[in-house]
DRENKE-780437 format. One record per residue: residue number from 1; residue in three letters; x, y, z of N, C-alpha, C, O in turn. Coordinates in nm, 2 decimals. Example, Ala and Ser with C-alpha at 12.3 -4.5 7.8 and 13.67 -1.06 7.14 Angstrom:
2
<atom n="1" res="ALA" n_x="1.32" n_y="-0.57" n_z="0.78" ca_x="1.23" ca_y="-0.45" ca_z="0.78" c_x="1.32" c_y="-0.33" c_z="0.78" o_x="1.42" o_y="-0.33" o_z="0.85"/>
<atom n="2" res="SER" n_x="1.28" n_y="-0.22" n_z="0.71" ca_x="1.37" ca_y="-0.11" ca_z="0.71" c_x="1.29" c_y="0.00" c_z="0.79" o_x="1.34" o_y="0.11" o_z="0.80"/>
***
This chain:
120
<atom n="1" res="MET" n_x="-0.39" n_y="1.99" n_z="-0.90" ca_x="-0.25" ca_y="2.03" ca_z="-0.90" c_x="-0.24" c_y="2.17" c_z="-0.84" o_x="-0.33" o_y="2.25" o_z="-0.84"/>
<atom n="2" res="SER" n_x="-0.12" n_y="2.20" n_z="-0.79" ca_x="-0.10" ca_y="2.32" ca_z="-0.72" c_x="-0.08" c_y="2.44" c_z="-0.81" o_x="-0.04" o_y="2.42" o_z="-0.93"/>
<atom n="3" res="ASN" n_x="-0.12" n_y="2.56" n_z="-0.77" ca_x="-0.10" ca_y="2.68" ca_z="-0.84" c_x="0.05" c_y="2.72" c_z="-0.84" o_x="0.10" o_y="2.79" o_z="-0.92"/>
<atom n="4" res="HIS" n_x="0.12" n_y="2.68" n_z="-0.74" ca_x="0.26" ca_y="2.71" ca_z="-0.72" c_x="0.34" c_y="2.58" c_z="-0.75" o_x="0.30" o_y="2.47" o_z="-0.70"/>
<atom n="5" res="PRO" n_x="0.45" n_y="2.60" n_z="-0.82" ca_x="0.53" ca_y="2.48" ca_z="-0.85" c_x="0.60" c_y="2.42" c_z="-0.73" o_x="0.64" o_y="2.49" o_z="-0.64"/>
<atom n="6" res="TYR" n_x="0.61" n_y="2.29" n_z="-0.72" ca_x="0.69" ca_y="2.22" ca_z="-0.62" c_x="0.83" c_y="2.23" c_z="-0.67" o_x="0.86" o_y="2.21" o_z="-0.79"/>
<atom n="7" res="HIS" n_x="0.92" n_y="2.26" n_z="-0.58" ca_x="1.07" ca_y="2.26" ca_z="-0.62" c_x="1.13" c_y="2.13" c_z="-0.60" o_x="1.13" o_y="2.08" o_z="-0.48"/>
<atom n="8" res="ILE" n_x="1.19" n_y="2.08" n_z="-0.70" ca_x="1.26" ca_y="1.95" ca_z="-0.70" c_x="1.41" c_y="1.97" c_z="-0.72" o_x="1.44" o_y="2.02" o_z="-0.83"/>
<atom n="9" res="ALA" n_x="1.49" n_y="1.93" n_z="-0.63" ca_x="1.63" ca_y="1.94" ca_z="-0.64" c_x="1.68" c_y="1.81" c_z="-0.71" o_x="1.65" o_y="1.70" o_z="-0.66"/>
<atom n="10" res="LEU" n_x="1.76" n_y="1.83" n_z="-0.81" ca_x="1.82" ca_y="1.71" ca_z="-0.88" c_x="1.97" c_y="1.72" c_z="-0.86" o_x="2.04" o_y="1.81" o_z="-0.91"/>
<atom n="11" res="ILE" n_x="2.02" n_y="1.62" n_z="-0.78" ca_x="2.17" ca_y="1.62" ca_z="-0.75" c_x="2.23" c_y="1.52" c_z="-0.84" o_x="2.20" o_y="1.40" o_z="-0.84"/>
<atom n="12" res="GLY" n_x="2.34" n_y="1.56" n_z="-0.91" ca_x="2.41" ca_y="1.46" ca_z="-0.99" c_x="2.49" c_y="1.54" c_z="-1.10" o_x="2.45" o_y="1.65" o_z="-1.14"/>
<atom n="13" res="SER" n_x="2.60" n_y="1.48" n_z="-1.15" ca_x="2.68" ca_y="1.54" ca_z="-1.25" c_x="2.60" c_y="1.56" c_z="-1.38" o_x="2.51" o_y="1.48" o_z="-1.41"/>
<atom n="14" res="LYS" n_x="2.63" n_y="1.66" n_z="-1.45" ca_x="2.56" ca_y="1.69" ca_z="-1.57" c_x="2.59" c_y="1.58" c_z="-1.68" o_x="2.70" o_y="1.55" o_z="-1.71"/>
<atom n="15" res="ASN" n_x="2.48" n_y="1.51" n_z="-1.72" ca_x="2.49" ca_y="1.41" ca_z="-1.83" c_x="2.35" c_y="1.40" c_z="-1.89" o_x="2.26" o_y="1.47" o_z="-1.86"/>
<atom n="16" res="SER" n_x="2.34" n_y="1.31" n_z="-1.99" ca_x="2.22" ca_y="1.30" ca_z="-2.07" c_x="2.10" c_y="1.25" c_z="-1.98" o_x="1.99" o_y="1.29" o_z="-2.01"/>
<atom n="17" res="MET" n_x="2.13" n_y="1.16" n_z="-1.89" ca_x="2.02" ca_y="1.11" ca_z="-1.80" c_x="1.96" c_y="1.22" c_z="-1.72" o_x="1.84" o_y="1.24" o_z="-1.71"/>
<atom n="18" res="ASN" n_x="2.05" n_y="1.30" n_z="-1.65" ca_x="2.00" ca_y="1.41" ca_z="-1.57" c_x="1.94" c_y="1.52" c_z="-1.65" o_x="1.84" o_y="1.58" o_z="-1.61"/>
<atom n="19" res="ASP" n_x="1.99" n_y="1.54" n_z="-1.78" ca_x="1.92" ca_y="1.64" ca_z="-1.87" c_x="1.78" c_y="1.59" c_z="-1.90" o_x="1.69" o_y="1.68" o_z="-1.90"/>
<atom n="20" res="SER" n_x="1.77" n_y="1.47" n_z="-1.92" ca_x="1.63" ca_y="1.41" ca_z="-1.96" c_x="1.54" c_y="1.42" c_z="-1.84" o_x="1.42" o_y="1.46" o_z="-1.85"/>
<atom n="21" res="ILE" n_x="1.59" n_y="1.39" n_z="-1.72" ca_x="1.51" ca_y="1.40" ca_z="-1.60" c_x="1.46" c_y="1.55" c_z="-1.58" o_x="1.34" o_y="1.57" o_z="-1.55"/>
<atom n="22" res="ALA" n_x="1.55" n_y="1.64" n_z="-1.59" ca_x="1.52" ca_y="1.78" ca_z="-1.58" c_x="1.42" c_y="1.83" c_z="-1.68" o_x="1.33" o_y="1.90" o_z="-1.65"/>
<atom n="23" res="GLU" n_x="1.43" n_y="1.78" n_z="-1.80" ca_x="1.34" ca_y="1.82" ca_z="-1.91" c_x="1.20" c_y="1.76" c_z="-1.88" o_x="1.10" o_y="1.84" o_z="-1.90"/>
<atom n="24" res="ILE" n_x="1.19" n_y="1.64" n_z="-1.83" ca_x="1.06" ca_y="1.58" ca_z="-1.80" c_x="1.00" c_y="1.66" c_z="-1.69" o_x="0.88" o_y="1.69" o_z="-1.70"/>
<atom n="25" res="LEU" n_x="1.07" n_y="1.69" n_z="-1.58" ca_x="1.01" ca_y="1.76" ca_z="-1.47" c_x="0.97" c_y="1.90" c_z="-1.51" o_x="0.87" o_y="1.95" o_z="-1.47"/>
<atom n="26" res="ASP" n_x="1.06" n_y="1.97" n_z="-1.59" ca_x="1.03" ca_y="2.11" ca_z="-1.63" c_x="0.91" c_y="2.12" c_z="-1.72" o_x="0.85" o_y="2.22" o_z="-1.74"/>
<atom n="27" res="SER" n_x="0.87" n_y="2.01" n_z="-1.79" ca_x="0.76" ca_y="2.01" ca_z="-1.88" c_x="0.63" c_y="2.01" c_z="-1.80" o_x="0.52" o_y="2.03" o_z="-1.86"/>
<atom n="28" res="GLN" n_x="0.63" n_y="1.98" n_z="-1.67" ca_x="0.51" ca_y="1.98" ca_z="-1.59" c_x="0.49" c_y="2.12" c_z="-1.53" o_x="0.58" o_y="2.18" o_z="-1.47"/>
<atom n="29" res="ASP" n_x="0.36" n_y="2.16" n_z="-1.53" ca_x="0.33" ca_y="2.30" ca_z="-1.48" c_x="0.35" c_y="2.31" c_z="-1.33" o_x="0.38" o_y="2.42" o_z="-1.28"/>
<atom n="30" res="ASP" n_x="0.33" n_y="2.19" n_z="-1.26" ca_x="0.34" ca_y="2.20" ca_z="-1.11" c_x="0.48" c_y="2.17" c_z="-1.06" o_x="0.49" o_y="2.16" o_z="-0.93"/>
<atom n="31" res="LEU" n_x="0.58" n_y="2.14" n_z="-1.14" ca_x="0.71" ca_y="2.11" ca_z="-1.10" c_x="0.81" c_y="2.20" c_z="-1.15" o_x="0.81" o_y="2.25" o_z="-1.27"/>
<atom n="32" res="LYS" n_x="0.91" n_y="2.24" n_z="-1.07" ca_x="1.02" ca_y="2.32" ca_z="-1.11" c_x="1.15" c_y="2.25" c_z="-1.06" o_x="1.17" o_y="2.23" o_z="-0.94"/>
<atom n="33" res="VAL" n_x="1.24" n_y="2.22" n_z="-1.15" ca_x="1.36" ca_y="2.15" ca_z="-1.11" c_x="1.48" c_y="2.25" c_z="-1.10" o_x="1.49" o_y="2.34" o_z="-1.18"/>
<atom n="34" res="ILE" n_x="1.56" n_y="2.22" n_z="-1.00" ca_x="1.68" ca_y="2.30" ca_z="-0.98" c_x="1.79" c_y="2.20" c_z="-0.97" o_x="1.79" o_y="2.11" o_z="-0.89"/>
<atom n="35" res="THR" n_x="1.89" n_y="2.21" n_z="-1.06" ca_x="2.00" ca_y="2.11" ca_z="-1.06" c_x="2.12" c_y="2.15" c_z="-0.98" o_x="2.16" o_y="2.27" o_z="-0.98"/>
<atom n="36" res="PHE" n_x="2.19" n_y="2.05" n_z="-0.92" ca_x="2.31" ca_y="2.07" ca_z="-0.85" c_x="2.41" c_y="1.96" c_z="-0.88" o_x="2.36" o_y="1.85" o_z="-0.90"/>
<atom n="37" res="GLU" n_x="2.53" n_y="1.99" n_z="-0.89" ca_x="2.63" ca_y="1.89" ca_z="-0.92" c_x="2.66" c_y="1.80" c_z="-0.80" o_x="2.69" o_y="1.68" o_z="-0.81"/>
<atom n="38" res="ASN" n_x="2.63" n_y="1.85" n_z="-0.67" ca_x="2.65" ca_y="1.77" ca_z="-0.55" c_x="2.57" c_y="1.83" c_z="-0.44" o_x="2.51" o_y="1.93" o_z="-0.45"/>
<atom n="39" res="SER" n_x="2.57" n_y="1.75" n_z="-0.33" ca_x="2.49" ca_y="1.80" ca_z="-0.21" c_x="2.54" c_y="1.92" c_z="-0.15" o_x="2.47" o_y="2.00" o_z="-0.09"/>
<atom n="40" res="GLN" n_x="2.67" n_y="1.95" n_z="-0.16" ca_x="2.73" ca_y="2.07" ca_z="-0.10" c_x="2.67" c_y="2.19" c_z="-0.17" o_x="2.65" o_y="2.30" o_z="-0.10"/>
<atom n="41" res="GLN" n_x="2.65" n_y="2.19" n_z="-0.30" ca_x="2.59" ca_y="2.30" ca_z="-0.38" c_x="2.45" c_y="2.32" c_z="-0.33" o_x="2.41" o_y="2.44" o_z="-0.31"/>
<atom n="42" res="LEU" n_x="2.38" n_y="2.22" n_z="-0.31" ca_x="2.24" ca_y="2.23" ca_z="-0.26" c_x="2.24" c_y="2.30" c_z="-0.13" o_x="2.16" o_y="2.39" o_z="-0.11"/>
<atom n="43" res="ASN" n_x="2.32" n_y="2.26" n_z="-0.03" ca_x="2.32" ca_y="2.32" ca_z="0.10" c_x="2.37" c_y="2.46" c_z="0.10" o_x="2.31" o_y="2.54" o_z="0.17"/>
<atom n="44" res="ALA" n_x="2.46" n_y="2.49" n_z="0.01" ca_x="2.51" ca_y="2.63" ca_z="0.00" c_x="2.40" c_y="2.72" c_z="-0.06" o_x="2.41" o_y="2.84" o_z="-0.03"/>
<atom n="45" res="SER" n_x="2.32" n_y="2.67" n_z="-0.14" ca_x="2.21" ca_y="2.75" ca_z="-0.20" c_x="2.11" c_y="2.80" c_z="-0.11" o_x="2.04" o_y="2.90" o_z="-0.14"/>
<atom n="46" res="LYS" n_x="2.09" n_y="2.73" n_z="0.00" ca_x="1.98" ca_y="2.77" ca_z="0.10" c_x="1.84" c_y="2.74" c_z="0.05" o_x="1.74" o_y="2.79" o_z="0.11"/>
<atom n="47" res="ILE" n_x="1.83" n_y="2.68" n_z="-0.07" ca_x="1.70" ca_y="2.64" ca_z="-0.12" c_x="1.65" c_y="2.52" c_z="-0.04" o_x="1.72" o_y="2.43" o_z="-0.01"/>
<atom n="48" res="LYS" n_x="1.52" n_y="2.53" n_z="-0.01" ca_x="1.45" ca_y="2.42" ca_z="0.06" c_x="1.35" c_y="2.35" c_z="-0.04" o_x="1.24" o_y="2.40" o_z="-0.05"/>
<atom n="49" res="PRO" n_x="1.40" n_y="2.25" n_z="-0.11" ca_x="1.31" ca_y="2.18" ca_z="-0.21" c_x="1.20" c_y="2.10" c_z="-0.14" o_x="1.21" o_y="2.07" o_z="-0.02"/>
<atom n="50" res="ASN" n_x="1.10" n_y="2.07" n_z="-0.22" ca_x="0.99" ca_y="1.98" ca_z="-0.17" c_x="1.04" c_y="1.84" c_z="-0.17" o_x="0.99" o_y="1.75" o_z="-0.10"/>
<atom n="51" res="ALA" n_x="1.13" n_y="1.80" n_z="-0.27" ca_x="1.18" ca_y="1.67" ca_z="-0.28" c_x="1.32" c_y="1.68" c_z="-0.35" o_x="1.35" o_y="1.78" o_z="-0.42"/>
<atom n="52" res="ILE" n_x="1.40" n_y="1.58" n_z="-0.32" ca_x="1.54" ca_y="1.57" ca_z="-0.38" c_x="1.55" c_y="1.44" c_z="-0.45" o_x="1.51" o_y="1.33" o_z="-0.40"/>
<atom n="53" res="ILE" n_x="1.60" n_y="1.45" n_z="-0.58" ca_x="1.64" ca_y="1.33" ca_z="-0.65" c_x="1.79" c_y="1.32" c_z="-0.65" o_x="1.86" o_y="1.42" o_z="-0.69"/>
<atom n="54" res="ALA" n_x="1.84" n_y="1.21" n_z="-0.60" ca_x="1.98" ca_y="1.19" ca_z="-0.60" c_x="2.02" c_y="1.09" c_z="-0.70" o_x="1.99" o_y="0.97" o_z="-0.68"/>
<atom n="55" res="ASN" n_x="2.08" n_y="1.13" n_z="-0.81" ca_x="2.12" ca_y="1.03" ca_z="-0.91" c_x="2.25" c_y="0.98" c_z="-0.88" o_x="2.36" o_y="1.03" o_z="-0.91"/>
<atom n="56" res="LEU" n_x="2.25" n_y="0.87" n_z="-0.80" ca_x="2.37" ca_y="0.81" ca_z="-0.74" c_x="2.47" c_y="0.76" c_z="-0.84" o_x="2.59" o_y="0.76" o_z="-0.82"/>
<atom n="57" res="SER" n_x="2.42" n_y="0.73" n_z="-0.96" ca_x="2.51" ca_y="0.68" ca_z="-1.06" c_x="2.60" c_y="0.79" c_z="-1.12" o_x="2.70" o_y="0.76" o_z="-1.19"/>
<atom n="58" res="THR" n_x="2.57" n_y="0.91" n_z="-1.09" ca_x="2.65" ca_y="1.02" ca_z="-1.14" c_x="2.72" c_y="1.10" c_z="-1.03" o_x="2.79" o_y="1.20" o_z="-1.06"/>
<atom n="59" res="LEU" n_x="2.72" n_y="1.05" n_z="-0.91" ca_x="2.78" ca_y="1.11" ca_z="-0.80" c_x="2.90" c_y="1.03" c_z="-0.75" o_x="2.89" o_y="0.91" o_z="-0.74"/>
<atom n="60" res="PRO" n_x="3.02" n_y="1.10" n_z="-0.73" ca_x="3.13" ca_y="1.03" ca_z="-0.69" c_x="3.12" c_y="0.99" c_z="-0.54" o_x="3.05" o_y="1.06" o_z="-0.46"/>
<atom n="61" res="GLY" n_x="3.17" n_y="0.88" n_z="-0.50" ca_x="3.16" ca_y="0.83" ca_z="-0.36" c_x="3.07" c_y="0.72" c_z="-0.34" o_x="3.01" o_y="0.66" o_z="-0.44"/>
<atom n="62" res="LYS" n_x="3.06" n_y="0.68" n_z="-0.22" ca_x="2.97" ca_y="0.57" ca_z="-0.18" c_x="2.83" c_y="0.61" c_z="-0.17" o_x="2.80" o_y="0.71" o_z="-0.10"/>
<atom n="63" res="SER" n_x="2.74" n_y="0.54" n_z="-0.23" ca_x="2.60" ca_y="0.57" ca_z="-0.23" c_x="2.54" c_y="0.59" c_z="-0.10" o_x="2.46" o_y="0.69" o_z="-0.07"/>
<atom n="64" res="HIS" n_x="2.57" n_y="0.50" n_z="-0.01" ca_x="2.51" ca_y="0.51" ca_z="0.13" c_x="2.55" c_y="0.63" c_z="0.20" o_x="2.47" o_y="0.69" o_z="0.27"/>
<atom n="65" res="GLN" n_x="2.68" n_y="0.67" n_z="0.19" ca_x="2.72" ca_y="0.79" ca_z="0.26" c_x="2.66" c_y="0.92" c_z="0.20" o_x="2.63" o_y="1.01" o_z="0.27"/>
<atom n="66" res="ILE" n_x="2.65" n_y="0.92" n_z="0.07" ca_x="2.58" ca_y="1.03" ca_z="0.00" c_x="2.44" c_y="1.05" c_z="0.05" o_x="2.40" o_y="1.16" o_z="0.09"/>
<atom n="67" res="LEU" n_x="2.37" n_y="0.94" n_z="0.06" ca_x="2.23" ca_y="0.95" ca_z="0.11" c_x="2.22" c_y="0.99" c_z="0.25" o_x="2.14" o_y="1.08" o_z="0.29"/>
<atom n="68" res="LYS" n_x="2.31" n_y="0.94" n_z="0.34" ca_x="2.31" ca_y="0.98" ca_z="0.48" c_x="2.33" c_y="1.13" c_z="0.49" o_x="2.27" o_y="1.20" o_z="0.57"/>
<atom n="69" res="THR" n_x="2.43" n_y="1.18" n_z="0.42" ca_x="2.46" ca_y="1.32" ca_z="0.42" c_x="2.35" c_y="1.41" c_z="0.37" o_x="2.31" o_y="1.51" o_z="0.44"/>
<atom n="70" res="VAL" n_x="2.29" n_y="1.37" n_z="0.26" ca_x="2.17" ca_y="1.45" ca_z="0.21" c_x="2.06" c_y="1.45" c_z="0.31" o_x="1.99" o_y="1.55" o_z="0.33"/>
<atom n="71" res="LYS" n_x="2.03" n_y="1.33" n_z="0.36" ca_x="1.92" ca_y="1.32" ca_z="0.46" c_x="1.94" c_y="1.40" c_z="0.59" o_x="1.85" o_y="1.46" o_z="0.64"/>
<atom n="72" res="GLU" n_x="2.06" n_y="1.39" n_z="0.64" ca_x="2.10" ca_y="1.47" ca_z="0.76" c_x="2.08" c_y="1.62" c_z="0.74" o_x="2.03" o_y="1.69" o_z="0.83"/>
<atom n="73" res="GLN" n_x="2.11" n_y="1.67" n_z="0.62" ca_x="2.11" ca_y="1.81" ca_z="0.59" c_x="1.97" c_y="1.85" c_z="0.54" o_x="1.94" o_y="1.97" o_z="0.53"/>
<atom n="74" res="ASN" n_x="1.88" n_y="1.76" n_z="0.50" ca_x="1.75" ca_y="1.79" ca_z="0.45" c_x="1.65" c_y="1.69" c_z="0.51" o_x="1.57" o_y="1.63" o_z="0.44"/>
<atom n="75" res="ASP" n_x="1.65" n_y="1.68" n_z="0.64" ca_x="1.57" ca_y="1.58" ca_z="0.71" c_x="1.42" c_y="1.59" c_z="0.68" o_x="1.35" o_y="1.49" o_z="0.68"/>
<atom n="76" res="ASP" n_x="1.37" n_y="1.71" n_z="0.65" ca_x="1.23" ca_y="1.74" ca_z="0.63" c_x="1.19" c_y="1.72" c_z="0.48" o_x="1.07" o_y="1.75" o_z="0.45"/>
<atom n="77" res="CYS" n_x="1.27" n_y="1.66" n_z="0.40" ca_x="1.25" ca_y="1.65" ca_z="0.26" c_x="1.26" c_y="1.51" c_z="0.22" o_x="1.34" o_y="1.43" o_z="0.26"/>
<atom n="78" res="SER" n_x="1.17" n_y="1.47" n_z="0.12" ca_x="1.17" ca_y="1.34" ca_z="0.07" c_x="1.29" c_y="1.32" c_z="-0.03" o_x="1.31" o_y="1.41" o_z="-0.11"/>
<atom n="79" res="ILE" n_x="1.35" n_y="1.20" n_z="-0.03" ca_x="1.46" ca_y="1.18" ca_z="-0.12" c_x="1.43" c_y="1.06" c_z="-0.20" o_x="1.39" o_y="0.95" o_z="-0.15"/>
<atom n="80" res="ILE" n_x="1.45" n_y="1.08" n_z="-0.33" ca_x="1.44" ca_y="0.97" ca_z="-0.43" c_x="1.58" c_y="0.94" c_z="-0.48" o_x="1.64" o_y="1.02" o_z="-0.54"/>
<atom n="81" res="ALA" n_x="1.62" n_y="0.81" n_z="-0.46" ca_x="1.75" ca_y="0.77" ca_z="-0.51" c_x="1.73" c_y="0.70" c_z="-0.65" o_x="1.64" o_y="0.62" o_z="-0.67"/>
<atom n="82" res="ILE" n_x="1.82" n_y="0.73" n_z="-0.74" ca_x="1.82" ca_y="0.67" ca_z="-0.87" c_x="1.96" c_y="0.60" c_z="-0.89" o_x="2.06" o_y="0.66" o_z="-0.87"/>
<atom n="83" res="HIS" n_x="1.95" n_y="0.48" n_z="-0.94" ca_x="2.08" ca_y="0.41" ca_z="-0.97" c_x="2.04" c_y="0.29" c_z="-1.06" o_x="1.92" o_y="0.26" o_z="-1.09"/>
<atom n="84" res="PHE" n_x="2.14" n_y="0.21" n_z="-1.10" ca_x="2.11" ca_y="0.09" ca_z="-1.18" c_x="2.10" c_y="-0.04" c_z="-1.10" o_x="2.09" o_y="-0.14" o_z="-1.15"/>
<atom n="85" res="PHE" n_x="2.11" n_y="-0.02" n_z="-0.96" ca_x="2.10" ca_y="-0.14" ca_z="-0.88" c_x="1.97" c_y="-0.22" c_z="-0.90" o_x="1.86" o_y="-0.16" o_z="-0.91"/>
<atom n="86" res="LYS" n_x="1.98" n_y="-0.35" n_z="-0.89" ca_x="1.86" ca_y="-0.44" ca_z="-0.90" c_x="1.86" c_y="-0.53" c_z="-0.78" o_x="1.76" o_y="-0.60" o_z="-0.76"/>
<atom n="87" res="ASP" n_x="1.97" n_y="-0.54" n_z="-0.71" ca_x="1.98" ca_y="-0.63" ca_z="-0.59" c_x="1.89" c_y="-0.57" c_z="-0.48" o_x="1.92" o_y="-0.46" o_z="-0.43"/>
<atom n="88" res="LEU" n_x="1.80" n_y="-0.65" n_z="-0.43" ca_x="1.70" ca_y="-0.60" ca_z="-0.32" c_x="1.78" c_y="-0.56" c_z="-0.20" o_x="1.74" o_y="-0.47" o_z="-0.13"/>
<atom n="89" res="LYS" n_x="1.88" n_y="-0.63" n_z="-0.16" ca_x="1.96" ca_y="-0.60" ca_z="-0.04" c_x="2.02" c_y="-0.46" c_z="-0.05" o_x="2.02" o_y="-0.38" o_z="0.05"/>
<atom n="90" res="ILE" n_x="2.07" n_y="-0.43" n_z="-0.17" ca_x="2.13" ca_y="-0.29" ca_z="-0.19" c_x="2.03" c_y="-0.19" c_z="-0.18" o_x="2.04" o_y="-0.08" o_z="-0.12"/>
<atom n="91" res="ILE" n_x="1.91" n_y="-0.21" n_z="-0.25" ca_x="1.80" ca_y="-0.12" ca_z="-0.25" c_x="1.75" c_y="-0.09" c_z="-0.11" o_x="1.73" o_y="0.02" o_z="-0.07"/>
<atom n="92" res="ASN" n_x="1.73" n_y="-0.20" n_z="-0.03" ca_x="1.69" ca_y="-0.18" ca_z="0.11" c_x="1.79" c_y="-0.10" c_z="0.19" o_x="1.75" o_y="-0.03" o_z="0.28"/>
<atom n="93" res="ALA" n_x="1.92" n_y="-0.13" n_z="0.17" ca_x="2.02" ca_y="-0.05" ca_z="0.24" c_x="2.01" c_y="0.10" c_z="0.20" o_x="2.03" o_y="0.18" o_z="0.29"/>
<atom n="94" res="LEU" n_x="1.99" n_y="0.13" n_z="0.08" ca_x="1.97" ca_y="0.27" ca_z="0.04" c_x="1.86" c_y="0.34" c_z="0.11" o_x="1.86" o_y="0.45" o_z="0.15"/>
<atom n="95" res="LYS" n_x="1.75" n_y="0.26" n_z="0.12" ca_x="1.63" ca_y="0.32" ca_z="0.20" c_x="1.67" c_y="0.33" c_z="0.34" o_x="1.62" o_y="0.43" o_z="0.41"/>
<atom n="96" res="LYS" n_x="1.74" n_y="0.24" n_z="0.40" ca_x="1.78" ca_y="0.26" ca_z="0.54" c_x="1.87" c_y="0.38" c_z="0.56" o_x="1.87" o_y="0.44" o_z="0.66"/>
<atom n="97" res="ASP" n_x="1.95" n_y="0.41" n_z="0.45" ca_x="2.04" ca_y="0.52" ca_z="0.46" c_x="1.98" c_y="0.66" c_z="0.43" o_x="2.05" o_y="0.76" o_z="0.43"/>
<atom n="98" res="GLY" n_x="1.85" n_y="0.66" n_z="0.40" ca_x="1.79" ca_y="0.79" ca_z="0.38" c_x="1.70" c_y="0.80" c_z="0.26" o_x="1.62" o_y="0.90" o_z="0.25"/>
<atom n="99" res="ALA" n_x="1.70" n_y="0.71" n_z="0.17" ca_x="1.61" ca_y="0.72" ca_z="0.05" c_x="1.47" c_y="0.69" c_z="0.09" o_x="1.44" o_y="0.58" o_z="0.15"/>
<atom n="100" res="ASP" n_x="1.38" n_y="0.77" n_z="0.05" ca_x="1.24" ca_y="0.74" ca_z="0.08" c_x="1.18" c_y="0.65" c_z="-0.03" o_x="1.09" o_y="0.57" o_z="-0.01"/>
<atom n="101" res="LEU" n_x="1.24" n_y="0.67" n_z="-0.15" ca_x="1.20" ca_y="0.59" ca_z="-0.27" c_x="1.33" c_y="0.56" c_z="-0.35" o_x="1.43" o_y="0.63" o_z="-0.34"/>
<atom n="102" res="TYR" n_x="1.32" n_y="0.44" n_z="-0.42" ca_x="1.43" ca_y="0.41" ca_z="-0.51" c_x="1.37" c_y="0.39" c_z="-0.65" o_x="1.27" o_y="0.32" o_z="-0.66"/>
<atom n="103" res="LEU" n_x="1.44" n_y="0.44" n_z="-0.75" ca_x="1.40" ca_y="0.42" ca_z="-0.89" c_x="1.52" c_y="0.36" c_z="-0.96" o_x="1.63" o_y="0.41" o_z="-0.95"/>
<atom n="104" res="ASN" n_x="1.49" n_y="0.26" n_z="-1.04" ca_x="1.60" ca_y="0.21" ca_z="-1.13" c_x="1.62" c_y="0.31" c_z="-1.24" o_x="1.52" o_y="0.37" o_z="-1.29"/>
<atom n="105" res="ALA" n_x="1.74" n_y="0.33" n_z="-1.28" ca_x="1.78" ca_y="0.44" ca_z="-1.38" c_x="1.71" c_y="0.41" c_z="-1.51" o_x="1.71" o_y="0.49" o_z="-1.60"/>
<atom n="106" res="GLU" n_x="1.66" n_y="0.29" n_z="-1.53" ca_x="1.59" ca_y="0.25" ca_z="-1.66" c_x="1.44" c_y="0.28" c_z="-1.65" o_x="1.37" o_y="0.23" o_z="-1.74"/>
<atom n="107" res="MET" n_x="1.40" n_y="0.37" n_z="-1.56" ca_x="1.26" ca_y="0.40" ca_z="-1.54" c_x="1.21" c_y="0.48" c_z="-1.66" o_x="1.29" o_y="0.53" o_z="-1.74"/>
<atom n="108" res="ASN" n_x="1.08" n_y="0.48" n_z="-1.68" ca_x="1.02" ca_y="0.56" ca_z="-1.79" c_x="0.97" c_y="0.69" c_z="-1.73" o_x="0.96" o_y="0.71" o_z="-1.61"/>
<atom n="109" res="GLU" n_x="0.92" n_y="0.78" n_z="-1.81" ca_x="0.87" ca_y="0.91" ca_z="-1.77" c_x="0.75" c_y="0.90" c_z="-1.67" o_x="0.75" o_y="0.97" o_z="-1.57"/>
<atom n="110" res="ASP" n_x="0.66" n_y="0.81" n_z="-1.70" ca_x="0.54" ca_y="0.79" ca_z="-1.61" c_x="0.59" c_y="0.75" c_z="-1.47" o_x="0.53" o_y="0.80" o_z="-1.37"/>
<atom n="111" res="GLU" n_x="0.68" n_y="0.65" n_z="-1.46" ca_x="0.73" ca_y="0.61" ca_z="-1.33" c_x="0.80" c_y="0.72" c_z="-1.26" o_x="0.78" o_y="0.73" o_z="-1.14"/>
<atom n="112" res="LEU" n_x="0.88" n_y="0.80" n_z="-1.33" ca_x="0.94" ca_y="0.92" ca_z="-1.26" c_x="0.84" c_y="1.01" c_z="-1.20" o_x="0.85" o_y="1.05" o_z="-1.09"/>
<atom n="113" res="LEU" n_x="0.74" n_y="1.05" n_z="-1.29" ca_x="0.64" ca_y="1.15" ca_z="-1.24" c_x="0.56" c_y="1.09" c_z="-1.13" o_x="0.52" o_y="1.16" o_z="-1.03"/>
<atom n="114" res="LYS" n_x="0.52" n_y="0.97" n_z="-1.14" ca_x="0.44" ca_y="0.90" ca_z="-1.03" c_x="0.52" c_y="0.90" c_z="-0.90" o_x="0.46" o_y="0.93" o_z="-0.79"/>
<atom n="115" res="ALA" n_x="0.65" n_y="0.87" n_z="-0.91" ca_x="0.73" ca_y="0.87" ca_z="-0.79" c_x="0.74" c_y="1.01" c_z="-0.73" o_x="0.73" o_y="1.03" o_z="-0.60"/>
<atom n="116" res="ILE" n_x="0.77" n_y="1.11" n_z="-0.81" ca_x="0.78" ca_y="1.25" ca_z="-0.76" c_x="0.65" c_y="1.29" c_z="-0.69" o_x="0.65" o_y="1.34" o_z="-0.57"/>
<atom n="117" res="ARG" n_x="0.54" n_y="1.26" n_z="-0.75" ca_x="0.41" ca_y="1.31" ca_z="-0.70" c_x="0.37" c_y="1.23" c_z="-0.57" o_x="0.29" o_y="1.28" o_z="-0.49"/>
<atom n="118" res="SER" n_x="0.42" n_y="1.11" n_z="-0.56" ca_x="0.39" ca_y="1.03" ca_z="-0.44" c_x="0.46" c_y="1.09" c_z="-0.31" o_x="0.42" o_y="1.05" o_z="-0.20"/>
<atom n="119" res="VAL" n_x="0.56" n_y="1.17" n_z="-0.33" ca_x="0.64" ca_y="1.22" ca_z="-0.21" c_x="0.62" c_y="1.37" c_z="-0.19" o_x="0.67" o_y="1.42" o_z="-0.09"/>
<atom n="120" res="ILE" n_x="0.56" n_y="1.44" n_z="-0.28" ca_x="0.54" ca_y="1.59" ca_z="-0.25" c_x="0.40" c_y="1.62" c_z="-0.20" o_x="0.37" o_y="1.73" o_z="-0.18"/>
***
């Protein structure tokens, strides 16, 4: 594990799911989460995270457009998309639109941490 924390941007409206994700990530010595309500706040912050989690279920708008925008503005950063989708066609489309990984919103803590560590 790194002596310096990896910075993980969590994009999504404040709710219990995002609070839980942030709590899990912040409990890890090597991870530091920074939360943003939307991708515009992330871009305005000038922070360059090691990875971005986009909780699409809490963001207004079309998921594919949100991912395209986030990827265009953070091309050098891995993006993990979270949603309740289970349809493989939709999940593959999200990956085509910029998601490096997709997690179903019903994931457990181990799945979340394994996904984060696989892209940082």
